[in-house]
N, C-alpha and C positions, 0 to 999 in steps of 0.2 A: 435433097438432104444436105448438100454442101451449103445451100443458102441458109438452112437452119443453123448449121454449125458456125457459120460466119456472122450470124446476126448477133445483135446485142453488144457490138463493139463500142469503143469509146468515141462517140460522135462529137462530144462537146468539150473535150480536153485540149483540142488544138493539135496541129500537125506535129509540133515538136514533141509533145508528150506521147503521142501515138507512136512516133518513130522510136522514142526511148523505150516504150513498152515492148516493141517488136524487135529490139536490138538483140542479136545473138549473144550467147554466153561467151566468156573469155576462157582461156586455158589456165588462168591463174585461179586457184581455189580461194585464196584470200580476197582477190578482187571480186569474185562472184558472191561470196558470202557477205562482204561489206556492202556491195551494191544492193543485194536483196534486203538486208537489214535497214539500209538507208531508205529504200523505197517504202518500207512499212513504218518509218519514223522511229526505229529502234524501240518498238513497242515491247512492253515487258512480258506480254503473253506469247511472244514468238521465241521459242526455245531453240538455241543453237548449240550443237555439241560437235567439237572437232576431236578426232581420234586417229590412231594409227592401226594398221592391220598388216597381215602378211607374215612370212617366216621371220624376217628381221625388222618388222615395222616399217617396211619400205613404201607402203601405200598410205597416202594421206586422204582421209575422208572427212566429210562434215554432213550432219543431218540437221534439218530444220523442220519444225512442226509447230502448230498452234495449240497451246495449252488450253484444254477444255473442249476442243473439237477433235482431238486425236486420242486413240487408245494407247496410253503410255505403256501398259503391260505388253501389248502386241509389239510395240517398238522394241522393247527389251528382248522379247523372245524370238521375233522374226526378222529383226534387222541387226541390232547390235551384237547379239550372241553369235549368229552365223558369220558375221563379218570379222569379229575380233577373235573368235575361237575356231572358226571353221575353215580358215584359209591357211593350210599348211604348204609344205614344199610340193606335194603332189598336185594340190589344187592350184598352186601358183603356176606350175608348168602347164596345166590345162588352160588356165586363163591366158597365158602368154601365147599358146598355140591356137587359141580360138580365132576364127576369121574376123569377127567384129571387134569393137572396142572393148576396153576393160569393163565398162558398165554393161555392155551386152553380155559378156561372159558371166558377170555377177548375176545378171538376171536369169541366165540359163542354168548356172551351176551352183550358186551359193544361196541366193535369197529364197526363202520359203514362203514369202507372202503370196497371196492369191492374185492380186492386181498390181502389175508393175508396167509403167509406161515411160518411154524415153521422150525427153523434151529438150529443145534447143533454144527457145526464146523466152525472154523474161515474162512476157504477158501470160503465157500458159503456166509458167512456174508460179507466178503470184496468185493466179486463180486457184491452182491446186493447193497451194500452201494455206490460203485463207478459207478453203473449203474443208480442211481437216486432213489433207494428204500429207505424207512425209516425203520431204525432198532429200535425195542423196546425191551429193556432189563429190567428185574426185579431183585431185590435183593433176593438172596437165591434160584434162579432157574438157572440151567446150560443150559438154552435155550434162544432163542430170536425169535422175530417175525419180518418177512420181509414184510412190507406193501407197496403195489404197488401205488406209487404216482409220477411216472416219469413225468417230464414236462420240455421242453426246447424249445428254439426258433428254428423253422425249416422253410424250404422253402415251399411255397405253391405249389399246383399242377399247373403246367404251360404247355405250348405247347412244344412238342419235338423239340430240337435244332439239333439233329443229323440225325433224320429219319423223314423228313417232308412228309406230304401227302396233296393232294388237297382236296380229299373227304375221310372222316373217322374221328374217334375220335381225338381230339387235345390234350388230356391229356397225361402226361408222368410221369414216376416214379420220386420220390424225394430221398433225402438222408436218410429218416426215414424209418426203416424197417416196422413198423406197418402200416404206410401210404401205403406202397407198397403192403403189404398183403391184406389190405382193398380194394385197387383198383382191385386186382384180384378177391377177394370175391364178389365184386360188380358185376362182369361180370359172374361168375360161382356160382350160388346159389344152389349148390348141396351138400348134406351132405357127399358125398363120396370124396370131395376135402380134402385131408389130408395135415397137416402142422406139420413138425417135426423140432425141434430147436436144435442148437448146438452152443457152444462158441469155437472159434478158436483164436489162438494167445496167447503166454505166457504172454505178457505184455498188449496187447490191449484188450484181451477177447472179440473179436468182435462177435456180434450175427449173426448167419447164419441160414437161414430157408430153408428147403427142402419142396417143394410143388409138389403134384401129385394127380391124380384122381384114387382112388382105383377101380379096375375093368377094367380100360383102360390102365394104365401104366403096362409095363412088370415088374413083380416082380423081375426078375433077374437083370434088369437094375436099379431098385430102390435099391436093395441090393448092387449092385456094387457102386452106388453113396454113400451109407452109408459107405461102406468099404473104398473107396478112401478118403472121407472126414475124416474118423477116423484115417487115416494114416498121416494126415498133422501135422507136428510138426514145427511150425515157431514161432518166437518171436513176430511177428506182422502181422496183416491182415488189410491193410488200403484201399484196393479196391478189386473188384472181380477178377482182373487180377492175384492177388496173388494165388487165388484158381484155376483159369483157368490153370495156368502153372503147377500146382501140380497134376491135375486130368486128363489132356488130354492124349490120348493114345500114340501118337507119338510126343515126345517133341522136335525132331529135324526137323520136317516137317515145311515148310513155310506156309502150308495151315492151317487155323483155324479149329479145330475139336470140339470146344465148341462155341455155338452160344451165342451172347449177344445182348441185345436190351434195350431201355428205354421206349418202348411202351407196356402198359398193354394189349392191344388187341392182340398183337403178342404173348405174353406169354399165354394168355387165349386160343388162337387158337392152340398153341403147346400142352398145357395140354389136350385139347379136342382130340388131335391126339394120346395121350398116352405118351407124353414126360414128362421130369422131370425138374422143375425149381429150381434154386439155387439163393436165395436172400441174399445179404450181406448188413448189416447195414453200412451206411455211403457212399453209392454210388447209383446213379440212374440207373445203368446198371445191369440188371438181366441176369444170365447165364441160358442156356437151353441145355439139352442133351437128346438123341443123336442129333448131328448136321450133316446134309447132305449137300453136295455141292450145291444142287439146292436151299437150303434155302437162300444162300448168294446173289443170283442174283434175288430173288423174293422180292417184296415189299408188305407191308400190304394193299396198295391201290389196288393191283391186285384183291382182293376179294370184293372190294367196287364198282368197275366199271363193266360194261358189260363184258361178257366172251370174245367176239371178240376183244374188245378194250384191255383187259388185255393180251390176247395172242399176239396181235401185239406189245404191249409195251415190253413184255418179249423177243420177237425175236429181238427187237431193242437193248435191254440190252445185249443179247448174241453176237450180232454183234459188239457192243461197247466193250465188253470184248475181243473179238478177235482182234480188232484194238488196244486196249490199250496194249495187250500182244505182238503182232507180227508186227505191222506196221513199226516201225523203223528197225527191223531186216530184214523184206522183202525188204525195200528200200535199205538197205546196200547190201544185197545179190544180188539184181537185178542190181543195178548200178555198182557194183564191178566185179561180175563174170558172170552175165547172161544178158548182154545188148541186146542180140538178142531177148529177150522176149518183148522188148518195141517197139512200133511203131516208124518208122523212124523220123517223125517230133518231137515226144516227146523226143526221144533220142537226137536229135540235140538241142532241147531247153534245156534239162538238161545239156548237154555238154557245151553249151554256158554259162549257169549260173555258172558252176563249173570251168570255164576257169581260173579265177583269185583266186580261193580258194586254199590256200597252204596245206590243210590237206586232208587226205583220208576221205572217207565217214564215216568210223567208228569213227575216232577222232572228226569229225564234229558233228555227232549225239551225241557222248558222251558229248561234250562241251555243246550243247544245252539242253540235258536231265538234266545234273547236274545243269545248270543255272535255268531251270524251277523248279526243285525240291527245290532249294534254295529259289526261289520266292514264291513257294507254302508254304514252311515252314514259311517264313517271314510273309506271309499274315495271317497265323493261329496265330502266336505269337504276332503280332502287335495289338494294341488296335483296337476294332471293328470300331471306327470312321474313322480310316485311313487304316485299314488292306486291305479292298477290293480295295481301291484306289491305294495303293502301288502295289498290285498284277497286276491290269490292266495296270496302267501307266508303271510300271517297265517292264512288258512283251512286251508292244508295243514299248517302247523306246529302250530297249535292242535288241529286234528282228530286228527292222528297222536299228539301228546303226550297228549291226553285219553284216547285208546284205550289207549296203553301204560301210562298211570298208573292205569287201571282205573276212571276216573270215569264214562265212558260206554262203550257197546258199539259195535263197528264197524258193526253193522246200523243203529243209530240215527244215526250219522254219515252213512251212505249215504242214509237216508230224508230227513234234514234237508237234505242237499246237493241231492238231486233236487228237493225242495220249493222250495229257494231258486232253483235254475235255472229251474224251471217258472214262477215268479212273474215272471221277466224276459221270458218269451215274450209276455206280454200287451202289446199296443201302447200302451194308455192307462196312464200312470203312476199317475194317481189311483185307477183301479180296482185296480191292483196293491197300492197301500197299503191299500185297503179289504179285499182278500182276506187280506193279512197280519194285519190286525187281527182279522178274524173267525176266523182259524185258531186263535188262542189260546182263543177261546170254545169252539170245537168240541173242542179238546184238553181243556179242563176238563170238558165234558160227557162225553167219552169216559172220562176217569179216574174219573168219578162213577157213570155208568150203563152204560158199555160201548157196544155198537152201538145200543142203544135210545136213549141220549143223543145219539149222532151222528145218528140218524134223526129224532128230535124236533127237534134243532137245524136240520137241513137243511130239514125241512118248514116250520118257523117262518120260516126265511130266505126260502123261496120264497113263502110267504104275504105276508111283508112286501114283497117285491119286486113281487108282483102288485098290492099296494095302493097303490104309488107312482104319482104323476102328474108329468109334466113339462109345465107350462103347459097342463094339462088333458088331455094325451095319455097313455094308459096306458103305463107304463114298460116293461112286458114285451111290448108288441105288436111284431110280429104273432103272437106265441105265446099271449099271454093279454091280450085276447081273440084267438082264433085267426082269422087273416084269410088265406084260401087265396091270394088274389090278390097278397099281399105276400111270399110265400115265395120269390120268384125271386131275392132278394138278402138272405136271412136266414142260415140254416144253410148253404144251398147258394148258389153264385154261378152262376146259369145264364148261357148265352151272351148276348151283348149283344142280339142280334136277338129274344130271347125275353123281355126285360125291357120289357114294353109299357106298364106303368102305374107312376105314382109312388105312394109310400105313401099309402093311402087316408085315414088319420086325420090326416095332416099337410097334404097338398095336396088340398083338397076342391073347388077351383074348376076347375082344369085338370089332371086326373089322368092324361091320356094323354101318354106320351112321344112325341116325334117322332124315330123311329128309321128308319134305312134298311132296305130289304128285305134278307134274307139273300142272300149271294153264292152262286150255284149253281155247281156244278162244271162246268167246260168240257169238252166232248167232244173238243176238239182240232180241228186242221184237217181238212177233208173230204178 
């Protein structure tokens, strides 16, 4: 935990600036205020208010806060009013007789704010000030109070836009860290749910939270998460992908080994299996480790539908994944090298369609795949009002025009269209991108060696996937290595009352789920 708190310091500003940031406060109020304002370049959004308090105005104070990040009404009611109107002769005697400093007495006797913390160094003060806290400094005391009064405009909790479900919770994470942690706390009301904080980024000082359930999460994995986060030395953390690239096991693999989602129910389910969640302030996507391959083709809705329906849908996704990866390459290999595998009538039909096409099957598929990728990207970047229309109309018009012009065959348009549709079936967008990348490699192997190339490429791909690890856990488990006890929620989704154990390689401390007994069919009234 100490390593987490100390991480994210200023590694690139030099020893002189680091020493200045760690310099303790002075006993002079004017010197402290002047130094803090000088450090922020006398920015106009930093508000400074000096005032007197006490029976005879004998106490000199100054508050500083960042306009736009601090609740000004709370400053008036919980800081200024208690200090200026609440310190009479009796309160002054109590403050003078208190064992600690004046600020300690104010913290215990006068201030009515919920979160008050004492600070002695500039570095902590600057981080608190620029995070929306209120700083209270007193003349003659080399300390300050950081009062928690953060407040800014944020987006309300809305429906997920990237991972939609028909049945299940509709809420999604927002860009506010505390809102996201509250959404998880709302689902897991257990005192063993742990939350550890860290600030990363030399300039951004982005708040990052690590959440896990003590007793379920593997302590070695939790410690590894702390260690990898503590090693991050970047000037900025603007999104969770910054952290994802720094902590993943194999940085050159196209397959994602860190899971991300914007659904609180998915994170809660992962925590209950023994996984660790990493929340980053400023993004609605939460990271979760360890990540296994089977997570990326499963959907949250699988656990809200009947077991037989969920199993059928999972097999459809696996079939769609196979189509999205290898359909163009199989078409190229068969039509180029292995025509004898096709029925005679189908072969004659394909030959008639390709009679006027000037390109080989590989170039033909490459043209159409690149065209569809451009249309897909254009549909994402265009305004929502016209984006879907551009994608649909552009696809139909270009496909029909290309066939009529004799540039590509109608069969190739069908194969590429089915491939594009199948790639959208996968719930995880990052896995869909990986499949689209690998598709081009298999197409090149098919054009060079036929089905032998596709077979070699597929075997190489499987071997690579079996060699991957996510925080020490095999990426392809529970298939490789094969774990019979973990097959209840892998390819098949067995009924809830049959899922008795948590994943063995993830939760090694308490692997038994607490599940109710199956409901037996009633015989009816006697």
